[in-house]
N, C-alpha and C positions, 0 to 999 in steps of 0.2 A: 825480611826485616820486620814488615809489620806482625808477625806472628810473635816475634821477640818482645816488641814493643807491649802487644797484647799480655803476654806472660808475665813481664814485670809490673803491668798495671794490675793484673788479678792477684799478685802477691802483695803488693802495697794495699789493695782493698782489703785483703785478708788480715793484715797487720793494723789496718784502721779499724775493721769491725772487732779485732780482738780488743783493742784499745777501748772502744767504747762499750762493750761488754763488760770488761774488765773494770773500767770506771763505775759502772752500775752496780758490779759486785762490790767492789769498794765502798762505796756510798751507802750500801745497805749494810756492809758489816760496820762502818764505823756510826752510821746514823741508829736505826732500830736495835742492833746487836750489841752497841756501846763497845767495841773491840777498840784498843789503842791504835790511833793512826801512825803509820810508820810506812818506812820505804819498803820494808820486807813485806807488810801486807799489801801494798800496791803490787809488788813485783809478783808476788804469788797471785793474787787475782789477774794480773794479766797473763800470766802463764796457765792458770787454769780456762782462762777464755779461750786461750790458743788451742790448748788441748781438746777443749769442747768443740769448737769450729773444725779441728781435723777430724774428731771422730763421727760428727755429722757428715762432714764431706765425704768420708770413705765408708759411710754405712751402707750396708748391702741391701738394705731394704728401700 
């Protein structure tokens, strides 16, 4: 049972990390890059951060 809880906490931690990275990318895009703030941009930033985390996690290096 503790392995299941640890797995759930790990997955939640990855979502939170993707949220933080996505928020940083969003703030950079809206601030210095002068992109129009929108929900679509926020969703794309979050998805790109999640994909980056998956790539780093599964890297063979």
